[in-house]
LUMFI-915330 format. One record per residue (C-alpha): x, y, z; residue in one letter. Coordinates in steps of 0.5 Angstrom, whole numbers, plus 500, padded with zeros to 3 digits. Layout:
<r xx="X" yy="Y" zz="Z" type="A"/>
...
This chain:
<r xx="663" yy="135" zz="903" type="X"/>
<r xx="658" yy="136" zz="897" type="X"/>
<r xx="656" yy="131" zz="890" type="X"/>
<r xx="660" yy="138" zz="886" type="X"/>
<r xx="668" yy="138" zz="886" type="X"/>
<r xx="670" yy="143" zz="884" type="X"/>
<r xx="677" yy="143" zz="880" type="X"/>
<r xx="680" yy="149" zz="880" type="X"/>
<r xx="680" yy="146" zz="888" type="X"/>
<r xx="683" yy="139" zz="885" type="X"/>
<r xx="692" yy="138" zz="888" type="X"/>
<r xx="695" yy="131" zz="891" type="X"/>
<r xx="692" yy="134" zz="898" type="X"/>
<r xx="685" yy="135" zz="897" type="X"/>
<r xx="681" yy="128" zz="899" type="X"/>
<r xx="677" yy="126" zz="894" type="X"/>
<r xx="684" yy="125" zz="890" type="X"/>
<r xx="687" yy="121" zz="896" type="X"/>
<r xx="681" yy="116" zz="896" type="X"/>
<r xx="682" yy="116" zz="888" type="X"/>
<r xx="690" yy="113" zz="889" type="X"/>
<r xx="687" yy="108" zz="895" type="X"/>
<r xx="681" yy="106" zz="891" type="X"/>
<r xx="686" yy="105" zz="886" type="X"/>
<r xx="690" yy="100" zz="891" type="X"/>
<r xx="682" yy="097" zz="894" type="X"/>
<r xx="681" yy="096" zz="887" type="X"/>
<r xx="686" yy="091" zz="886" type="X"/>
<r xx="685" yy="086" zz="892" type="X"/>
<r xx="677" yy="085" zz="892" type="X"/>
<r xx="674" yy="082" zz="886" type="X"/>
<r xx="667" yy="085" zz="887" type="X"/>
<r xx="665" yy="093" zz="889" type="X"/>
<r xx="662" yy="094" zz="896" type="X"/>
<r xx="670" yy="091" zz="900" type="X"/>
<r xx="672" yy="097" zz="896" type="X"/>
<r xx="668" yy="103" zz="897" type="X"/>
<r xx="666" yy="100" zz="905" type="X"/>
<r xx="674" yy="102" zz="906" type="X"/>
<r xx="674" yy="109" zz="903" type="X"/>
<r xx="667" yy="111" zz="906" type="X"/>
<r xx="671" yy="107" zz="912" type="X"/>
<r xx="677" yy="111" zz="910" type="X"/>
<r xx="673" yy="118" zz="907" type="X"/>
<r xx="668" yy="120" zz="912" type="X"/>
<r xx="667" yy="126" zz="908" type="X"/>
<r xx="666" yy="124" zz="901" type="X"/>
<r xx="658" yy="122" zz="898" type="X"/>
<r xx="656" yy="116" zz="896" type="X"/>
<r xx="657" yy="118" zz="888" type="X"/>
<r xx="663" yy="120" zz="889" type="X"/>
<r xx="666" yy="114" zz="892" type="X"/>
<r xx="662" yy="110" zz="887" type="X"/>
<r xx="665" yy="115" zz="882" type="X"/>
<r xx="671" yy="112" zz="884" type="X"/>
<r xx="670" yy="105" zz="883" type="X"/>
<r xx="666" yy="106" zz="877" type="X"/>
<r xx="674" yy="109" zz="874" type="X"/>
<r xx="677" yy="103" zz="876" type="X"/>
<r xx="673" yy="099" zz="871" type="X"/>
<r xx="674" yy="102" zz="866" type="X"/>
<r xx="680" yy="103" zz="866" type="X"/>
<r xx="681" yy="095" zz="868" type="X"/>
<r xx="675" yy="092" zz="865" type="X"/>
<r xx="674" yy="096" zz="858" type="X"/>
<r xx="668" yy="093" zz="855" type="X"/>
<r xx="669" yy="091" zz="848" type="X"/>
<r xx="667" yy="095" zz="841" type="X"/>
<r xx="665" yy="090" zz="839" type="X"/>
């Protein structure tokens, strides 16, 4: 799989979408980045590292917002 995901290809069956849902669970189970990313890489070997890291960044941004102060 390439690093480019086209929005019109996304569906509940798309590998990146499935990996995103898996990342939600893994993010909650692990306090650091490596275990979650490692498990996603095992479950979804066709996803690029950039896509997997982007999933983690999204979860981290959602769960740990940065204060604007």
